[in-house]
N, C-alpha and C positions, 0 to 999 in steps of 0.2 A: 231531490228526486222523490216521487211518490212511492210509498211503500207498497209492496205487492202482497195482498192478503192471500196466503198460500195454504193449500190442502195437500197433505202427504198421504199417499195411498200405496200400501204394500201389505202383503199377507204375512210378512215376517216382522215381529216386534223389534228385533235387533236392527233390521234395515230401517224401520221408521225412526228408531232412536239415533241411528247413524246420520240420517238426513236432518233430523232436528239439530244435532250437534254441528253439522256442516253449515246449516242455515244460520246459525249464530255468528258465523264468520262473515256474513253478508247482511249488513244493516237494512238493505232494501227489502229483505224478506221478513214478513210477519206471519208466523205459522198460526192459523186460526182453527185447525182441526186435523184429525187423522182418520183414516178408514182402512179396513182390512181386506176389502174385495171391491169389485166393480159395482155391484148392486148398492152397497153401502155408500160408495163414493158418489153415485148419482143422487142418492137421497140427501146426503149432507151438502153436496154442491148446490142443489136446489134451495136448500135452507140458507146457506152462507154466501152464495154467489161469489166464490173466490176469484181473484184476478189470475191466479196461477195454480196449477196442479202438478205435483211430482207424481207420476203415474207408473207403477210397476206393470209389467206385461203379464208375467206368469202368475195368475191368481185364480182361486176357486170361484164358482158361481158365475162370474163374468170376468173374462180376462181384460187386460188393459187395452187391447186393440178394439174390442167391441165397446168398452166403456168410453174410449176416446171418440168413437163414432157417435155414441149417444150424447156425450157432452157437447159435441159440435152442433147439436140441434138446439141447445139452450138459447134463450133470447139474449142473455148476456154470456156470450161464449168465453170461457176462460182460456188463457194460454196454457198449453200442455207440454210438459217435458217428459217424454217416455224414458223410463229407466229399466234396464234389463241386464241380465248376465249373458245374453246371447245377441249376436249380430245378424241373425237370419230373419229379422222382422223389418229390415230397412225398406224393402219394397212396399210392404203394407203402409209404412209411415209416409211414403210419397203422397198417398191419397188422403191422409188424415189431416194434413196441414198443421202438424205439430211444430212447436218452436224448435225443439232439439231432441236428439236421441242419444242418451248417455249410457255408456256401458259400465256395469259394476266390475270391480269395486270403484265407487265414485270418489274422486279426489276433490278437495276444496277448489283447486284451480279450475278443473274441468267444469264443475258445477257453476263456478263464477261466470264462465263464458256463456253457459246456457242461460243463466239468469240475466246477463246483459242483453242477450237476444230477446228474452221475454219482456224485459223493460222496454226495448225498442218496439216490439210488437204492440204493446199496450199504448204507447204514444201514437203509433201509426193508426190505431183503431179510432182515435179521436178525430182523424181527418176523413170526412165523408168521401172526398174525391179518391183518396187512396183505397178506402174500403170498397167502393164501387168498382174501381178498376180491377182490383184483385178478384172480386167475386164474379165479374163478368168474363174473366179470361177462360178460354177453353184449353189453354196450353199450360204446361208446367212452368213455374217461375223459380223452381229450385230443385236440386237433386241431392240425395244423400250418397256418399261414397265411403267405402272402407279405406282407412289409412292407418297402418300400424295397429295400435290398440284401441282406436276409436273410430267413430263415424263422423265425417265432416259434411257440413251443409254448404253447397255451392249454388250461388244464384245463377240462373240460366244466362243472364246477360253478362256474366263474368266469363263465360265460356268463349274462347276464341276459335277453337276448331276441335273437331272430333275425328279420331281415327279408329277404324275397326281392327281389333286384334282377336281373331277367332270368335269366341263367345263373349268377349268383353269389348267395351268401348273405352278408349283412352281420351279423357277430357283434358284439354290443355287450357290452362288459365293462369295468368300472372307469372309466367316462367316456370310453372310446375305442372305436373300432370297426375291424374288419378284414374283408376280403373273402375268402371261401372259394369256390372253384370246385366247386360241387356242387349238385344239385337239392334242393329242400326235402323231397321225398318220401324221397330217399335219406338225407338228414340226419336226418329224423324217425325213421327206422328205427334209426339209430345211437345215438339218445339214449334214456336210461332214461325210460320213460313215468311212472314214479313221481316223477320229478323235473322233467320238462318237459311242457308242455301245448301242443298246437297249437290255436290259437284262430281261425285264418283261413287261407285258402289261401296267404297270403303271410307269416304270422306264427307264431312259436313263442315261448313265454315260459317262464321258470323258474317252477314252480308256487308256490314259497314266496314269490315276490315279488308275487303277486296278492293285493291287500288288500281287494278287493271287486268287486261286479258292479253296473252301473248301467243301468237301463232308460230309454231315451231316447224311447220311444213308437214306434208304428208297427212294432213287432217288432224294433227296433234295440237291441242291448245292447253295452255296452263293459266291458272288463276294466280295473280300476283297478290301476295299479302305483305305489304310493306316492301322494303328494299332487299331484304335478305331471304325471303321465302317464296317459293312458287310451288303450286300443287297441280298435278295433271288433272284435266277435266275429262271424265268419261264421255264417250260418244253419245250415250243414252241421255246425258244431262246437258250436252253442249248448247242445244237450242234454248233451253230454259235459262242457262247462265248468260248467254248472249243477250237475252231480253233485259238483263240488268243494265246493259249498255245501250239499250234501245235498238238493238240489231235484230 
């Protein structure tokens, strides 16, 4: 596997030392430099063109969020892993297209999962078709969700259905579910309508999982998702859902 030339950016020397120590556990990482703030990170990144940057968020002069935006404009864009002691920057991370979002204190195992994602991203960047498809998309292809002591990245196409729970959305995927703090209207706008269908004021489902429509009488319809699950279709969305069946 190709080694990832890595820049570590943090305003705390002990945090940099910690990441250098953890990086030694992962042979794919080759630390080529360090920086103490966002401005210095941009300057060094232009000189060294690293493959990967471990980027702290809370820093002087230029924080990690703004630094990530600027780094994203580089001709050779590095993969970025945001590292922070706080989980309230996840929403901003959506729009930055970072590889991962890791909470401090960083463990070797958690960093390893983030590095594996970064390695996969670098391989994908070598495919022109993959890069073009990703850059042309107007819709979200992934979401960050809080789960216990970390933030988890979920691919949009792994989401099977979404249920509104007050101010949160419950994303169902692979037999598990995660809560995302976002309104259903905002989330609907971020999802590709060719792949997801809103069927109720509180429900969105992946279109390819709808196996049929069932009329219950009295104007009530349900969308069938496999053999074991059916979800009621709201009257407002019935005509649009029926178009899936050419009706």
